[in-house]
C-alpha positions as CSV (number, residue, x, y, z in Angstrom):
1,M,36.3,-3.5,-43.9
2,R,34.2,-2.5,-47.3
3,D,31.5,-6.2,-46.2
4,S,31.5,-5.2,-42.9
5,L,30.2,-1.3,-43.3
6,F,27.9,-3.2,-45.3
7,R,26.0,-5.3,-42.9
8,K,23.2,-4.0,-41.8
9,K,21.0,-5.0,-38.4
10,P,16.9,-4.8,-37.3
11,W,15.4,-1.8,-36.1
12,G,12.1,-1.5,-34.0
13,H,10.7,0.4,-31.4
14,L,9.3,1.0,-27.8
15,S,6.2,3.7,-26.3
16,F,5.7,4.6,-22.9
17,P,2.2,5.6,-21.6
18,S,1.2,8.6,-19.3
19,H,1.5,9.1,-15.6
20,R,-0.2,10.6,-12.5
21,K,0.7,10.9,-8.6
22,S,0.3,9.3,-5.4
23,L,1.3,8.2,-2.2
24,C,2.9,5.0,-0.7
25,F,0.9,3.0,2.1
26,V,2.4,-0.5,3.1
27,K,0.6,-2.1,5.3
28,V,0.6,-5.1,7.4
29,G,-2.4,-6.3,9.0
30,G,-5.0,-9.3,9.0
31,G,-8.0,-9.7,8.4
32,I,-11.1,-12.0,7.0
33,E,-10.3,-12.9,3.2
34,G,-13.7,-12.8,0.7
35,S,-13.8,-16.1,0.4
36,G,-14.9,-16.6,4.2
37,K,-11.5,-18.5,5.0
38,R,-9.8,-16.8,7.6
39,R,-6.3,-15.1,7.1
40,E,-3.3,-15.8,9.7
41,N,-2.8,-12.8,11.4
42,P,0.5,-10.7,10.8
43,G,2.3,-9.4,14.5
44,W,3.2,-6.0,13.0
45,K,2.3,-3.6,10.0
46,L,4.6,-0.8,8.0
47,L,3.5,2.5,6.2
48,P,5.8,4.0,4.4
49,V,4.2,7.2,3.4
50,L,5.2,8.6,0.1
51,R,5.4,12.2,1.7
52,K,8.0,14.8,0.2
53,G,10.4,13.9,2.3
54,L,10.5,10.1,1.4
55,T,10.2,10.5,-1.9
56,V,12.6,12.9,-2.3
57,S,15.0,10.6,-0.6
58,V,14.2,7.3,-2.3
59,K,14.1,9.3,-5.8
60,Q,17.5,10.8,-5.3
61,E,18.7,7.0,-4.2
62,G,16.8,5.4,-7.3
63,L,18.0,7.9,-9.9
64,K,21.5,7.8,-8.6
65,F,21.6,4.4,-9.2
66,L,19.5,4.7,-12.6
67,E,22.0,6.7,-13.8
68,Q,25.5,4.5,-13.1
69,E,23.0,1.8,-14.5
70,L,22.6,3.7,-17.9
71,E,25.7,4.7,-18.1
72,T,26.8,1.2,-18.9
73,I,24.2,0.7,-21.7
74,T,26.3,-1.0,-24.9
75,I,25.4,0.2,-28.4
76,P,25.6,-2.1,-31.0
77,D,27.2,-0.9,-34.2
78,L,25.7,0.8,-36.9
79,R,26.6,-0.1,-40.0
80,G,24.9,1.3,-43.6
81,S,24.9,2.7,-46.7
82,E,23.4,5.3,-49.2
83,G,24.1,5.3,-52.8
84,P,27.9,4.9,-53.1
85,F,28.5,5.3,-49.5
86,S,29.1,3.5,-46.5
87,Y,29.2,4.2,-43.1
88,N,30.2,2.8,-39.4
89,I,29.0,4.1,-36.3
90,S,30.8,2.2,-33.7
91,E,32.8,2.5,-30.0
92,V,29.6,4.3,-28.7
93,K,29.9,5.5,-25.3
94,V,27.8,7.1,-22.8
95,N,29.6,10.4,-20.7
96,K,26.6,11.8,-19.1
97,L,23.4,11.5,-18.1
98,Q,20.9,14.3,-17.0
99,L,16.9,13.4,-15.4
100,V,15.2,16.4,-15.2
101,Q,12.0,15.4,-14.3
102,S,11.0,12.3,-12.7
103,E,8.0,11.0,-10.4
104,L,7.9,7.9,-8.0
105,Y,4.2,6.3,-7.5
106,F,2.0,3.1,-7.2
107,K,-0.5,1.8,-9.1
108,P,-2.9,-1.1,-8.2
109,N,-2.6,-3.4,-8.1
110,H,1.3,-4.6,-7.9
111,D,3.3,-1.7,-9.5
112,L,5.8,0.5,-8.1
113,I,6.0,3.4,-11.2
114,L,9.3,5.2,-12.2
115,Y,8.2,8.0,-14.5
116,I,11.1,9.9,-16.1
117,S,10.7,12.9,-18.8
118,N,12.6,15.0,-20.8
119,A,15.8,13.8,-20.0
120,S,19.2,13.9,-21.8
121,I,22.2,11.4,-23.0
122,S,25.6,12.7,-23.9
123,L,27.4,10.1,-26.4
124,H,30.4,9.8,-27.7
125,F,31.2,7.0,-31.0
126,R,34.0,6.9,-33.5
127,R,32.6,7.3,-37.3
128,E,33.9,5.9,-40.3
129,L,32.7,6.9,-44.2
130,L,33.9,5.0,-47.4
131,Y,33.1,6.2,-50.4
132,W,34.5,3.8,-52.9
133,F,38.1,4.3,-52.6
134,L,37.9,7.0,-49.8
135,Y,38.0,6.5,-46.4
136,D,37.2,9.1,-43.4
137,G,37.4,7.7,-40.1
138,G,37.7,10.1,-36.0
139,Y,35.4,10.4,-33.1
140,V,32.0,12.7,-32.7
141,D,30.4,13.7,-29.7
142,A,26.2,13.6,-29.9
143,S,23.5,13.9,-27.4
144,A,19.7,12.2,-27.0
145,E,17.0,14.9,-26.1
146,G,13.7,14.5,-24.9
147,V,14.3,11.2,-23.6
148,S,11.3,9.7,-21.9
149,I,11.3,6.2,-19.6
150,H,8.3,4.6,-17.9
151,T,8.9,1.7,-15.6
152,A,6.8,-0.4,-13.7
153,L,8.3,-2.9,-11.3
154,Q,5.8,-5.5,-9.9
155,L,6.4,-6.7,-6.0
156,A,5.2,-10.2,-5.2
157,R,5.7,-12.4,-2.4
158,D,8.4,-15.6,-3.4
159,S,8.6,-19.0,-1.9
160,G,10.2,-17.8,0.9
161,G,8.1,-14.8,2.2
162,R,10.4,-12.1,1.1
163,M,9.3,-9.5,-1.4
164,K,10.6,-9.8,-4.5
165,V,10.2,-7.9,-8.1
166,S,8.4,-10.1,-10.0
167,N,8.3,-8.3,-13.4
168,V,9.7,-5.2,-15.1
169,S,7.7,-4.0,-18.1
170,C,9.3,-0.6,-19.4
171,G,8.7,1.9,-22.0
172,A,11.8,4.2,-23.6
173,S,11.4,6.8,-26.1
174,V,13.9,9.4,-27.6
175,S,12.3,12.6,-28.9
176,K,15.4,13.5,-30.7
177,M,19.3,13.0,-31.7
178,H,22.1,15.8,-32.6
179,A,25.7,15.1,-33.5
180,A,28.4,17.6,-34.5
181,F,29.7,15.8,-37.5
182,G,32.7,17.9,-38.8
183,G,36.0,17.3,-40.8
184,T,36.6,16.8,-44.7
185,F,33.2,14.9,-45.2
186,K,31.1,17.4,-42.8
187,K,28.6,17.8,-45.8
188,I,28.6,14.0,-47.1
189,Y,28.2,13.0,-43.2
190,E,25.1,15.9,-42.9
191,F,23.6,14.5,-45.9
192,L,23.6,10.7,-44.3
193,S,22.8,12.2,-40.5
194,T,19.1,11.5,-41.1
195,F,20.0,7.6,-41.5
196,I,22.8,7.9,-38.9
197,I,20.8,9.9,-36.4
198,S,17.8,7.8,-36.3
199,G,19.2,4.4,-35.9
200,M,21.6,5.8,-33.1
201,G,18.6,7.0,-31.6
202,F,16.8,3.5,-32.0
203,L,19.2,1.8,-30.8
204,L,19.9,3.8,-27.8
205,D,15.9,3.8,-27.5
206,Q,16.0,-0.1,-27.8
207,Q,19.2,-0.4,-25.3
208,I,17.7,1.5,-22.1
209,C,14.9,-1.0,-21.1
210,P,17.2,-4.3,-21.1
211,V,19.1,-2.4,-18.6
212,L,16.0,-1.4,-16.8
213,Y,14.8,-5.2,-16.7
214,H,18.6,-6.3,-15.3
215,A,18.5,-3.5,-12.5
216,G,15.2,-4.6,-11.6
217,L,15.0,-8.4,-11.8
218,V,18.6,-9.0,-10.8
219,L,20.0,-6.0,-8.9
220,L,17.1,-5.1,-6.9
221,N,15.9,-8.6,-6.1
222,S,19.7,-8.9,-4.8
223,L,19.1,-5.9,-2.6
224,L,15.7,-7.3,-1.3
225,D,17.5,-10.6,-0.5
226,T,19.4,-8.5,2.4
227,V,15.9,-8.4,4.4
228,P,15.9,-10.6,7.3
229,V,12.9,-13.3,6.8
230,R,13.6,-15.8,9.1
231,S,16.3,-15.7,11.5
232,A,17.8,-16.3,15.1
233,V,17.6,-13.5,17.5
234,D,19.9,-15.4,19.9
235,Q,20.6,-19.1,20.6
236,H,17.5,-19.5,22.2
237,V,14.7,-18.0,20.1
238,G,14.3,-17.1,16.1
239,I,11.9,-14.7,14.7
240,D,9.9,-14.8,11.0
241,Y,9.3,-11.5,9.2
242,S,8.0,-13.2,6.3
243,L,5.2,-12.0,4.0
244,L,1.8,-13.5,4.1
245,N,0.8,-12.4,0.8
246,D,1.8,-10.6,-2.4
247,P,1.7,-6.9,-1.5
248,V,-1.3,-5.3,-2.9
249,T,-0.8,-1.6,-4.2
250,S,-3.7,1.1,-4.6
251,A,-3.5,4.8,-5.6
252,S,-2.6,5.7,-2.5
253,N,-0.6,2.9,-0.5
254,L,1.2,-0.4,-0.6
255,D,-0.2,-3.5,1.8
256,M,1.8,-6.0,3.2
257,D,1.0,-8.5,5.8
258,F,3.9,-9.8,7.6
259,R,3.8,-13.0,10.3
260,G,6.2,-10.9,12.5
261,A,6.2,-13.8,14.9
262,F,8.9,-15.4,17.4
263,F,9.7,-19.2,18.0
264,P,12.0,-21.7,20.2
265,L,14.9,-22.5,17.9
266,S,14.3,-26.0,19.6
267,E,10.8,-26.0,17.9
268,A,11.0,-24.2,14.8
269,N,7.3,-23.2,14.5
270,I,4.8,-21.0,15.7
271,S,2.2,-22.5,17.5
272,L,0.9,-19.2,19.6
273,P,-2.3,-18.3,18.1
274,N,-2.6,-14.4,16.9
275,Q,-5.8,-13.0,18.5
276,A,-4.7,-9.5,18.6
277,V,-6.4,-6.8,17.9
278,E,-5.1,-5.3,14.2
279,P,-3.0,-2.3,14.0
280,Q,-4.6,0.7,12.3
281,L,-2.2,3.8,11.0
282,Q,-3.6,6.8,10.3
283,E,-0.3,9.0,10.7
284,N,1.2,10.4,7.7
285,E,4.1,13.2,9.6
286,R,7.0,10.5,9.3
287,M,8.6,8.9,6.5
288,V,7.3,5.7,7.7
289,Y,5.2,3.8,10.7
290,V,5.8,0.7,11.8
291,A,3.3,-1.0,14.3
292,F,3.6,-3.7,16.4
293,S,0.8,-5.9,18.2
294,E,0.4,-7.2,21.7
295,F,1.0,-10.6,20.0
296,F,4.6,-9.5,18.3
297,F,5.5,-9.0,22.2
298,D,3.6,-12.4,23.1
299,S,5.0,-14.8,20.8
300,A,8.3,-13.4,22.0
301,M,8.0,-14.2,25.7
302,D,6.1,-17.1,24.6
303,S,9.1,-18.6,22.8
304,Y,11.5,-17.8,25.2
305,F,8.9,-19.4,28.3
306,R,9.1,-22.6,25.8
307,A,12.7,-22.5,25.5
308,G,13.1,-22.7,29.5
309,V,15.3,-20.2,29.8
310,L,12.8,-17.4,32.1
311,R,14.8,-18.9,35.1
312,L,17.5,-17.8,37.7
313,E,19.0,-19.1,40.5
314,L,21.1,-17.5,43.1
315,V,23.3,-19.3,45.8
316,G,25.2,-18.1,48.4
317,D,27.0,-14.9,47.6
318,K,25.0,-14.0,44.8
319,V,22.0,-13.7,47.3
320,P,22.3,-10.2,48.6
321,K,23.4,-10.0,52.1
322,D,20.4,-7.8,53.7
323,L,18.2,-10.4,51.6
324,D,20.0,-13.6,53.3
325,M,19.5,-11.8,56.7
326,V,16.1,-11.0,56.0
327,L,15.2,-14.4,55.1
328,R,17.0,-16.9,57.9
329,A,15.7,-14.4,60.4
330,T,12.0,-15.1,59.1
331,F,12.9,-18.8,58.3
332,F,14.5,-18.8,61.7
333,G,12.1,-21.4,63.3
334,S,12.5,-24.0,60.9
335,I,16.3,-23.6,60.0
336,I,16.6,-24.2,64.0
337,L,15.4,-27.3,64.0
338,L,17.6,-29.2,60.9
339,S,20.9,-30.6,61.5
340,P,24.2,-28.8,61.8
341,A,25.4,-29.6,58.8
342,V,22.4,-27.8,57.1
343,I,22.0,-24.7,59.5
344,D,25.1,-22.6,58.1
345,A,24.4,-23.9,54.5
346,P,24.5,-21.1,51.7
347,L,20.8,-19.8,50.6
348,K,19.7,-20.4,47.4
349,L,16.5,-18.8,45.7
350,E,15.0,-20.5,42.6
351,L,12.4,-18.2,40.6
352,Q,11.0,-19.7,37.6
353,V,8.3,-18.0,35.6
354,L,5.3,-20.3,35.3
355,A,3.3,-19.4,32.5
356,P,3.9,-17.3,29.4
357,P,4.1,-13.4,30.2
358,R,1.3,-11.1,28.6
359,C,1.7,-8.1,26.9
360,T,-1.4,-5.1,27.6
361,I,-0.6,-2.3,25.5
362,K,-3.1,1.1,26.3
363,P,-2.8,4.6,25.4
364,S,-1.1,4.8,28.7
365,G,1.6,2.9,28.5
366,T,2.8,-0.8,27.7
367,T,2.7,-3.4,31.0
368,I,4.0,-7.0,31.2
369,S,1.9,-9.3,33.2
370,V,4.1,-12.0,34.8
371,T,3.4,-15.2,37.6
372,A,6.6,-16.8,38.9
373,G,7.3,-19.6,41.5
374,L,10.0,-18.8,44.2
375,V,11.7,-21.7,46.2
376,I,13.9,-20.3,49.0
377,A,16.3,-23.5,50.5
378,L,19.2,-24.0,51.7
379,A,21.9,-25.6,49.6
380,P,24.7,-27.6,51.9
381,P,27.5,-28.9,49.9
382,D,27.0,-32.6,48.8
383,L,23.8,-33.1,50.2
384,P,20.0,-32.3,49.0
385,Q,18.7,-29.2,49.5
386,V,15.9,-28.4,52.0
387,Q,13.2,-26.1,51.2
388,L,12.4,-23.5,53.3
389,S,9.0,-22.3,51.8
390,S,7.7,-22.0,47.7
391,M,5.8,-19.0,47.3
392,T,4.1,-17.2,43.7
393,M,5.4,-13.9,43.0
394,D,2.8,-11.4,40.2
395,A,4.6,-8.7,39.0
396,R,3.6,-6.0,36.4
397,L,6.5,-3.9,34.7
398,S,6.3,-1.4,32.5
399,A,8.1,-1.1,29.0
400,K,9.0,1.8,27.2
401,M,9.9,0.6,23.4
402,A,12.4,2.7,21.3
403,L,13.8,2.0,18.0
404,R,17.5,3.1,16.9
405,G,18.5,2.5,14.0
406,K,17.0,-1.1,13.0
407,V,16.6,-2.3,16.4
408,L,13.8,-2.2,18.7
409,Q,14.7,-2.5,22.6
410,A,12.9,-2.3,25.3
411,Q,13.5,-0.7,29.1
412,M,11.5,-2.9,31.7
413,D,10.7,-1.5,35.3
414,L,9.3,-3.2,37.7
415,R,5.9,-1.3,39.1
416,R,3.6,-4.0,40.8
417,F,4.6,-6.9,43.1
418,R,2.9,-9.5,45.4
419,I,4.0,-12.4,46.9
420,Y,1.3,-15.4,48.3
421,S,1.9,-19.0,49.8
422,N,1.1,-21.7,47.5
423,Q,0.3,-23.8,51.2
424,S,-2.0,-21.5,53.2
425,A,-3.6,-17.7,53.4
426,L,-2.2,-17.9,57.0
427,E,1.4,-18.6,55.2
428,S,0.8,-15.8,53.2
429,L,0.2,-13.3,55.8
430,A,3.8,-14.5,57.4
431,L,4.9,-13.7,54.0
432,I,4.4,-10.4,54.0
433,P,7.2,-8.9,55.5
434,L,9.3,-10.2,52.5
435,Q,7.6,-8.7,50.0
436,A,10.0,-5.6,50.5
437,P,13.1,-7.1,50.4
438,L,12.0,-9.4,47.3
439,K,10.4,-6.4,45.2
440,T,14.3,-5.2,46.2
441,L,15.7,-8.4,44.8
442,L,13.9,-8.1,42.0
443,Q,15.0,-4.2,41.1
444,I,18.7,-5.1,41.8
445,A,19.7,-8.5,40.6
446,V,16.7,-9.5,38.2
447,M,15.8,-6.3,36.4
448,P,19.4,-5.2,35.6
449,L,19.5,-8.5,33.8
450,L,16.3,-8.4,32.0
451,N,17.1,-5.1,30.7
452,E,20.5,-6.3,29.6
453,R,18.7,-8.4,27.1
454,T,16.0,-6.4,26.0
455,K,18.5,-3.5,24.9
456,R,20.1,-6.0,22.7
457,G,16.7,-5.8,21.0
458,V,15.3,-7.1,17.5
459,Q,16.3,-5.9,14.3
460,I,13.2,-4.8,12.0
461,P,14.1,-6.3,8.4
462,L,14.8,-3.2,6.5
463,P,17.5,-3.5,3.2
464,E,21.2,-3.4,3.8
465,G,21.8,0.7,4.2
466,I,18.7,2.0,5.5
467,D,17.9,2.6,8.7
468,F,15.5,4.3,10.7
469,V,16.1,7.9,12.5
470,K,13.9,10.2,14.5
471,E,11.7,7.9,15.8
472,V,8.7,8.6,18.1
473,V,6.4,6.3,19.6
474,T,3.0,6.2,20.1
475,N,1.1,3.7,22.7
476,Q,-2.9,2.7,20.8
477,A,-5.5,0.5,22.4
478,G,-4.0,-2.6,21.8
479,F,-0.9,-1.8,19.7
480,L,1.9,0.7,19.6
481,T,3.0,2.6,16.3
482,I,6.8,3.9,16.1
483,G,6.9,7.2,13.7
484,A,10.4,7.7,11.7
485,D,12.4,8.8,9.0
486,L,14.6,7.0,6.5
487,H,18.4,6.9,6.6
488,F,20.4,6.0,3.8
489,S,23.6,5.0,5.4
490,K,25.0,2.9,2.3
491,G,24.0,4.1,-1.2
492,L,22.3,1.4,-3.7
493,R,25.2,1.0,-5.6
494,E,27.4,0.4,-2.3
495,V,25.1,-2.5,-1.1
496,I,24.3,-4.1,-4.6
497,E,27.7,-4.2,-6.0
498,K,28.0,-6.1,-2.3
499,N,25.6,-8.5,-3.0
500,R,25.7,-8.7,-6.7
501,P,24.8,-12.5,-7.6
502,T,27.7,-14.5,-8.8
503,G,28.1,-14.8,-12.6
504,D,26.0,-11.9,-13.3
505,H,27.5,-9.8,-16.1
506,G,25.1,-7.5,-16.5
507,P,21.9,-6.7,-18.8
508,T,21.2,-9.5,-21.6
509,S,21.2,-8.0,-25.3
510,S,17.8,-9.5,-25.8
511,P,15.2,-8.9,-22.8
512,P,12.2,-10.5,-22.4
513,Q,9.4,-9.0,-24.2
514,S,7.2,-6.9,-22.3
515,V,4.1,-4.7,-22.9
516,A,4.7,-1.0,-22.0
517,P,3.0,-0.3,-18.7
518,T,-0.6,1.8,-18.5
519,S,-1.9,4.0,-16.5
């Protein structure tokens, strides 16, 4: 034991810089790069506003997580000697943290800054003292006061298009330490306290940043891994939410460009060019704003069209009886000339979209323009179908968007509808009586199917455990914005533990060297 008490360990120091306030802005927008090369336009943009509500909400979760991480600090044993006295401090444990003052803000160009000041840490440790052949041991409570921590998380886009914490810089300092020594050798401990307390303060100082390195580069990145980047929406279509470039922060915002485009799973690529207007976000009443350009919706409809699913067949009993009677009466002259085996055959309607639908967003509302072909035929069993007529249908649908949790939903309503013949203007006139019954068909047979799918919606990429609440949708010229607040349905610790990387054993004893962040 005497030899172990005389082994010493090196000491060092880390500093922390000044701090300031700012807002947070996350933008997904396109444009022209300085080199003259046109940058790929994004499909949507996101604007978290670090006003009071979001700052408090994010800080509460962040500080709760940070407290839990700092409580895992492992402080190495402190051994030393002074004259005839040898001492050993071991089994140091963190009992409680009090993070009194904190700030969360952005700093150009890629950093998210967390500054904590005037914090305190309560400790409990075992003391041992050897004086010649006299030995004393016991446990002591101590506290670190005036703890300051300044951490900068550098945000970047990884190779897969996901936002990551690419680097962590950290500065930490302990202003003073206090320990309540007692017992027979109390006076001796008080004599040695200058060495013991300053040494413990330094060791504590050195262990804070390794914990923060691990929390940022390992644990927070495991949380960001829960954000979907490229995934299937259903069995036909997928969506690409990847970042187009590194996030760029300024004193007041965080800019992120997202692709926000759909694609057919059979092709796995995006071919529709994005020529939509870039959304502009100016509001700041809500915690976060999401803006969707016309391209976002156009790419969805283009992908479903290319996947070949924008078609519908109604045969026999699937055709409403009233419409069946109207159609048979309309084409009675053609039907009566057919063979008896065909005259009473079931009616068949084939509806197929002829071109990708297009979305138009105006302050007055959102509309979807669709052009489809309709074939009316008789389908006798075991015989070729007999076509009675083919026509083109132009429809305009109104779309009402809503955000529920993380899911963007749409409710469609048929507003305008007209049909015309592919053969002649005269036949188009003859089809006018079918206008009303066919519109009714769309309303009772097609629109419910369409709304059933759009109600399932598409997920907006947020980390697991975070949802949108109190959503407000606003239409603009060429895009729509959704303002919402954020709700943490799960704690950061819960989500991170669930997604903790395999083989992660906590912070290393030798964190990467990092220069303390500067303001």
